[in-house]
N, C-alpha and C positions, 0 to 999 in steps of 0.2 A: 774625669772620673767622678767628681763630686756632683756634677749635673746628672749623670747617670744614677748616682746614689739617691738623689732627691726623687727622681722619677720612680725608682724601684721602691723607695720608702712609701710613696703614695700608693703604688700598686699593692704592696703588702698590707698597707693600712686598710684596704678595702676587704681583706679576707677575715673570716671569723678568727677571734683571738682567744680560743680556749686555752686552758692550762697546758694542753698537750702541744699546741703549736705557737705558744707565746713567743718562742725564740725565733720565729721566722724573720721578724724585722731585724733582730740582732745578727742573724746569719748574713743578711744583706749588708749590714754595717761593718762587718768584720774586716773587709778589705780597705776601709777608709783610713787614710793617713791624715790626721788633723793638722791643718796648717796653723791653727792658733792653739797655743798652750794655755789652758786656763790657769790663772794665778793660784787658785785653789778650786777644788772640785766639789760641787754640791752633792751631798749624799741624802741627808734627811733635813730638809729646810722648809719650815712652816711659818715661823714668826720670830721675833727677836730673842725668844728664850729657847724654843725647840729648833735648834739650828746646828747641824753637825756636818763637818767638812773634812776633806782629805787634802792637806796642803803639800802635795807633791805629785810627781808624775806617775808613781806606782802606788797602788792601794796598800801594799804590804811594806812600804818603805818608811812609814812613820805612823805614830799614833793619830787617831782621828781626834778632832778638836771642835769645840764650840767656836763661833765666829770670833769671840774675844781672844782666842788662843789657848784657853784653858782646856786641858784634856777632857774630852767626853768619849770615853773609851768604848769603841765597838771592836770586837775581835772575831775573826773567822778562820777556822782551820778546816782542812779537808784530809781525810784518810783514804788513800787509794791503795788497795791490795796490801794493807797494813803499813804503808809508808805515809808519814805525816808531812803536810805542807801548810805553810802560812799563806792566807789569802788576803786578810785585812788586819791592819794594826801591826805593830812591831813589838813583839814580846821577846826581849833578848834572852831572858834567863832560861828558856826552854830549848834554845838553839835549834828551832825548827826551820828547815830550809824554806825559802820562798817559792811558791808556785810561780812559774814564769808568766808575766803579764804580756799578752800579745797585742792588745789594743784597748783604747779608751775612747768612748764616744759620749759627748754631752749634748743632749737635746733639751728642749724647753721643759718637759715634764719628767725626763728620765736620764739617768746616768748608767751607762752600760760598760762593764769591764769584761774582757775575755782573757782567760788564763788557759794554759795548757801544760801538762806534765804527765809522765808515766802513761802515755797513751790515752789520756782523758782530757777533754775540753770542758771547762767550766765557764759559763756565762753568768755573771752576777749583775743583777739589775736593781737599781734603786728607783722606785717609781712614786712620785707624789702627784696625784691627779688634780693639780691646781689649775685646770682649765677654767675659764671664767664664765662659761655658759650655765653652770649649775653651782650656785653659791653655797648650797648646803654641802656639797662634796668639796668645793674649793676651800671652805672654812674648816672642814673636818680635819683634826690634827692627827692624821694617820698616813704613814707611808708604808709601802710594800717593798720587802726585800725578797727577791726571787733568785733561786739557784737553778740553772738549767745545765744538766750534765749529760754528756754523751761520749762514747768511745770513738776515737779517730784512728785507731790502729787495726781495726778489724777483729779485735779480741773482746772478751768479756772481762769486766772489772767489778770488784767489790768497792763501793764508795760510801763513805759516811761524811756528813757535814756537821760542823760544830759552829754555833754562834753564841756569843755572850755580849752583854753590855753592863757596865758598872753603874753603881748608884750615883755617880758623879752627875748624871743627867738631871737630878732633882734637887741639887743643893748649890748654893752660891760658893761655898768653900768646903774643902774636904774634911774639916774638923766638925762639921755639923752632923748630928746623929740622924740615922735613917731607919726606916722600918720596911720589911718585905712581907708580902702576902701572896698566897696562891688563891686564884679564883677560877670560876668556870661558868659557861653557859651550856645549853644543850649541845651546841656544836663546836665550842671553842674551849681550849685550855689557855688560861691567862695567868701571867705573873705581874706583880705590881711592886714598884718602889715609891716611897714618898718620904719627905723629911718628917722627923718626929714632931717638930714644932711647926704647925701650919699657920704661919703669919701671913695671911692672904693679903697681897698688894702692899705689904709693909715696906718692902725694899725698893728703892727707886734710884735712878742715876744711870751712868754710862757703862762702865766696866762691871756689869752686874749680870748674874745668872739667876734663874728662878729658884726659889726655895719654898714654894708651896705647890699644891696640886700633886698629881701622881703620874708616873711614867709606867707604861705597860708594854709587854710583848704578848702576842696572841697567835696561837697556831690552831689549825683545824684538826679536830679529833681524828678525822679519817685520814690524815696525812702521815700518821705513824710517828709523829714527833714525840720525843721525851723531853720534859722540861724540869728544871730544878733551880732552887735558890740556895746558893752556897757562897763560899769565899773563892776568890779568883784562882788561887793556887790549886785548891782541891778540884775545882771545876775543870780546869785546863789539863791538869795531870791525869785525872780520871779518863778524860777523852783520849789524850795522847797515848796513854798506856793501854787502855782497854776499849776505847771506842764507844764509851757510854757516858751517861751523866752520873753524878753522885747519887747514892742510894736514897738519901733522905734530905729533906729541906733543912737548911740552917734556921734555927729558931732564936738565935741569940740577937734579938732586936728589942729596943733600939740600940744602935752602936754607931760611933763615928764612921763616916764614909771611908776614911783611911785606915780604919781598924780591920785588918784582914779583908779589906776590899770586897764587900758584897757584890756579887754579880747574879744576873738572871741568865740562865743558859737554856739552849735548845739544841737537840741533836736529832738529825734525820739519818736513819739507816736505810739506804736505798736498796731496792732489789738489784740483782745483777744488772750492771749497766752495759749495754751494747750500743749499736748505732742509733737506736731510737732514743730520743731525748727524754730524760726524766726531769720533772720540774717539782720544786718545793717552794712554798711561799710562807713567809712570816710577816706579821704586821707589827709595826712599832708605833706607839701612840703616846700622846701626852694630854692629860685633862687638867687644865688649870682652874676649872670651876668658875672662878671670876677672873677676868682678864684685864680690866681697866677700871679706873675710878675717874668719873667725868663730872666735874662740878658738884662733888660730894656724893655722887651715886656710884655704887659698885655695879659694874656691868658684866653681863654674861657674854661669852663668845657667841657668835652668830649661830653656830650649829646647835646651841642649846635653846634657841628662841622659842621652840615649841615644847620645851621641857624634856628633851632627850637626855638620857644618861649614857655613860661611856660604854656599858655593856651592849646597849642597843646599837650604838654606832659601830662598834667593833663587829657585831653580828651582821649588820647591814653591809659594812665594808667588805667582809669576807664573801658574802653572797654576791656582791657586785664586782668582784675582782676580775672575772673574765670580761665583763662588759666594759669596765674601766680600762683594762689593758688595751682593748680594741680602740676605745675612744682616745686614749693617750697616743697610740700609734698614729691614728688619723690626724689628730691635732698637731703633733710634732711634724708630721710629713707636710701638712698644708702650710703651717707657719714657716717652716724652713724654706719651702718652695717659694712662698710669697716674698720672703726676705731676699732670697737669691735673685728673684726677678727684679726686685727694686734696687738692691745695692750690691749684689755679687755674693760669691761664696763666702769670702771672709766676713763680710757684713752679717750674713746669716749666722755664722758661727759666733760672732760677737753677741748677737741677739740671744742665741741659745745660752751662752755663758751668763748673760745678764738676767735672764728671765726669772729663774727661781730666787736669785739674790734680791731682785726688786720686789717680788711678791713676798718673800720671807722676811723682809724688814718691816712688815706691817702686821697689824692684828685687826681682824674684822669682828667688831662687837655690835651689840644691838641695844638700843635704848628701850626703856619700858614701854614706849608707844610703838615699838616695832621698827623704828627707823635705824638704818645702818650707820655706823661710824667705821671708817677705815683709817687707822692711825699708824703713822710711820714712827720709827724711833731713829734718832740720830746716832749712828754707830761711830763711836770715837770722835764725835764732833760736838759733844756736849751732853748727849743723853736726853735731849728734849723730845717731847712727843707732839705730833700734829704740827710740826714746824712748817710755816707757809712757804718759806724759801727752800724747803726740801720737797714739799709736795709739787711745787712748780716744775722743777726739772724732772721729777718722776712721772709727771702726768701723761706723757705720750703713750706709755704702755697701756694705761687704763683707757685713755681716750680712743686708742685703736681697738681694744678688745672688749671693753665693757664700760660704757658711759655711766652706769649706775655706780660702779666702784669709784670712778673719778669724782662724782658728786659726793660720795661718802667720804672722800678725803677732804672736801671743802666744808662739809657740815660742821665739824668741831669748831673751826674758827668763826663760822657764821653764827652758830648757836651761842658761842661765848660772847661775841660782840653784841648780839641781840639781847643777851641776858641783862645788860646794864652794868655788868662787872667791869668791862673794858672802858676806860674813861677818855680815850683819845679819838680824834676824828679820822684816824687812818687804821688800817688793818693791823692786827697783832702779829707777833713773830711766832709764838708758840703757846702751848697750854700748860706747860709745866714739865717736870722731869718724869719721863715714862716710867711706870704706867699711871702715875698720879696726875691726871689732867685737871687740875683745880685752879688754873690761872697762870698767866705768863710769868716765867721766872728769869728769862734772859734779860740782860741789860737792867734797865730800871723797873722792869716788870710793870705792875699797875700803878706804881708810885711816882715815877719820874720819866723824863724823856731821854735818860742816859742810854746810849747805845741802842736806840730804837732804829727801825728801818722803815720809815713812813712811806716813802715813794716806792721802795722795793715791794713791800708786802701788799700795798694797795693795788699796785700794778699787776702783781701776780694774780690776785683774786679776781680782778675784773677781766683779765685775759682768759682765765680758765672758766669763769662763769659764762663768758660768751662761747668758748669752745664747747662746753657742755650743752649749751642751748642750741648751737649750730648742729650738733650731733642729734639732739632730741627733735629738732625742728620746731621748738617752742622755747619760750623763756619762763615757763611756769616755775621752775626751781628758783631762779634768780628773783622772781617776783615775791616769793615768800619772805625775802630779806631786803626788799626794795629800799626801805628807808636807810638801812645801813650801807647798802651798795651805792646809793646815790651820794651819801656823805663822803664815801671814799673817792668817788668820781669828782666831786666838788673840790676835794683836797688836791687831787692831781691837776685839776684845772688851774688852781692857784699856785701850786708848788712844783709841778712836774717838769716843765720845760727846762729849767736851769736849776737842778737840785742843789739845795744847801749842803753843807758839810755833813755827811752821814754815811752809814754803812749800806752796802748792797748785798746781794746774795753771797758774793765772794768776800765775806766779812773778815776772813783771815788776812786780806790785803790791807785792812785798816780803813779809816775814814777817808773820804775824798769828796771835795766840793766840785760842782760843775761837771759831773760824771756823764760823758756823752752816751755811753751804753745804757745807763740808767734813765737818761732822758728819752732814749728810744722806747724803752719799756713804758714809760708814762704816756707817750704819744700814742703808741699802739693800744694801750689800755683805754684811752679816751675814745678811740675809734671803736673799740669793742663795746664799750658802754653805749655809744651811739647806736650800734646795731641791736643791742638789747632793748633800747628805747623803741627802736623801729618795730621789733617783734611784739612789743607790748602796746603798740598803737600810740606811743608818745612822740608824735611826729615833730613837734616844736623842739623838744629836748634833743631828739635825734639829730636834727639839723644843727642845733647850737653846738653840740659836742663834736660832730663831724667837722664843722667849720673850724673849730678850735684845733682839732688834730691836724687838719690840713695846713693851717697857718703855722702851727708849731713845727711841722715837718720841714716847711720851707725855711723857717728861721734856723732850724737845726743844721741844715746843710751849709748855710753860710757860717754859722758859729763854729762848726766842727771841722771845716775844710782845712786840710793841711797839704794841699797840692795833689800828690799821688796817693793819699789815703786820708783817713779821718782820725781825729785826735782821741786820746784817752780822756782828757778834760778840756772844756772849752777854752780855758785860760792857759793851757800848756802846749804851745807850739812845739813840734818835733816829737810829740808822743804818739802812741797808737794803742789800740786794744781790739780784742775780738768783739764784734758787734752781733753777738749771737741772738739778741732780742729781736733783730730784724726778721727772724725766721717766720714770725706770725704774720708779718706783712705779706710774705709770699704765700704761706699756707692758706690764708683766708682772703687773699686777693684784695687787701685793704686799699691798695693803690695810694699809699701815703708817701713813700720814698721813691725817688727815681731809680730805675734799674741800674743806672750808671754808678750809683753809690756802691751797690753790691759788687759789680764788676771791678771797680777800682780797689775795693777792700780785698777781694779774693786774689787779685794780682799782687797786691802788696804782701799779703800773708805768705806767699811763696818765697819772698825775700827774707823773711825773718823766722821761718820754720826751722825747728831743730830735728835731730834724728828721730826722737820719740814723740814729737808733737809740736803743735803750735802754741807758744807761750800765751798766757792769758792776756798779758799786756807788756809794755816795755820795762816795768819795774822789777821783774824777776823772770827766771826761765821756768818757773813752775806753771802748770796748766791744769785744766779740768777735762776729764774724759767726756762728760755729757755735753759741755759747751762746744767741744770740737766737732762732735757729730751734728749739733745744731748748726754750727757755722758751715760745715761741709754741705749740709742740706740746702743752704742758700744757693749753691751752684745749680745752674740750669742744664748741666750735662754731666755724664758719668766721669769724664776725664778730670774735671775740676773737683768733683766729689772725691774721687780716688786720690787726688793729689794731697788732700788733707788726711784722708782715712788711712793711707798706707803707713804713715808714721804712728797712727793710733794702734794699728795692728802690730807694729814692731814693739810698741810699749807693752801690749798684752803678753807677747811672747817673752819679753825680757824683764818685766818688773820684779822687784824684790822689796821686802821679803814675801814669801809665798803665803799670802793671806787672801780671804775673799776680796774680790777686785776693788782696789781703791779707785777713787775718782779724782784725787788730788795728788799730783806727782811732778817730778822734775823732768822737763822735756829733753834735757841733755843727757840724763842718766837712766831714766825710766824708774828711778827709785821713788817709793812712796814718801810723800811729805807727811801725811796723816790720813785719817778716815779709813775705815775698813768695812767692806760689805754693806755699803749704804744703799738705800732704795733708789737714789738718784740715777743709778745705771739704767733704770727704766726709761730714761731720756734718750737712750740710743735708738729707741723705736720711733723717733720723730720722723725719720725718713719714710716710714710707712704711712704717714699722714698726708703725704703729697697726693694731690688729686690728679 
């Protein structure tokens, strides 16, 4: 069934996607039964602040939330022949019955719900055109919400659609005062919310929501939409009782967000609905004006690089809606088909669940010289920005789909190191608490070597610099930072084979000396640096570092060998760990480690695997989602790949609590350890890098 679905998706994707036939692909998807249950469903997911999810199986079963779990309330009712039904959100005090949800489909750029009640079918689509071939559209903080309505009982029906969202979307806490405003262009009606006190980039940290900039909804004037700013009770009661919006805008601003809960509302009164589908579209947007601070400079988001203002991009987005609908359908169909071909149906669904989460944990900004920075935020793992051991597991999604974005994730650390601010001979861990990227704050920061990750971060950077160069076909990008890059290679040459007591990417596991997997990373990184040297015509250096990597790999096999597997630490017989860093040896045919090492490891993993995953190592039964997919990708056949991945799919279906997908969980229970909605799920795309 699913293979047929992918084929049909591709066929429909080649058809024109006007507003009238936008629902064609949704019609095809209707029969799908998802075998993976998303831990939480992406609705409007753009960046660490503009990020709205539904944490349940049905859209009308709970309130929508920000990824942090705080309510970011989106509400949708429909009135069919005078009868009210709830479509989105859970508003208990009006006692509105839920419209029956028939299906849910999550695709890379779209989430599609289908409801049916009273002879009417409603398809609700959330579309974020975050395809990576057009970075202006990719960075534009606008999502489309589309309602497609048709009769399924052969009769005619009167249908009205109601939408609202609260001012919670523009404040960190609900006691902060907000202001509302009505705006327009020649073709659009626009409503705006913003905090009364615009402290731009002043709030930083982990469990944080934005409280500067402005949130918008916009409708096309020819759509017949009616819009209003008022309090939640007035807005909802007016629609439920009379099918309309409140008569006048509320002007009692500024006031606290929790004071009579200001909402912006939109109502569509459709003509009589029959078998022909009626479509209505609303745009939801957020303009943060300035998005990051980088080494003392306030940066604009990428979409503003040529001076665009929010009215301009809303107008452009409305004009391009049909074109982008078609592009999203084609993109989703092709990516899903490619993922199915490479890893199977469930693997494709995992990639679809991960796609917007990975993209939406980043912000694309632009330096004054026009250069891009793509900055991740650590969600519930410290709140740091541009963390090197976060961009490393995230990298496969960008390496697969847009190498310029991969390089944009590396630029912050490279520019920081080259600025002279960073005093150590190895790569930094982070650039500060997001969005204030003014220097490393983790561990000893710039002041001491306390809790630094010297081998880890240096290895990460060298591996990814070569990955980017291999994709480009040249090492020009690495050459810009060659003095720094060489310093990191020299450090690994001295310290990488048998790492001293230090943290690795899995810093939650604590310090460990003689870490075998960390040693693998250093050895692979030295081979990658050798290839960079080759590309730049530095033949002598290339030979030197290649010889060292080969010699270290032979020593590693002797030092780590534990009979039927390889150890966690060189000096700890009887231990074991996932050797996920070996994946680059396979992907880039580095020919450092014997294939027998991988065969032996994969065979051993089957003996220690739990119901919901392969533990990270023998110290605990917790595991990491990203590393398991990397480890599975070591397999040279689908059977061994699936042997690891089936328990990963079981985790996705069973994990709790219902939050944007965690990457750190207990392999025996599927319960989250910590971390929510992090970018590292982009690492599941590593299977797509196989040649």
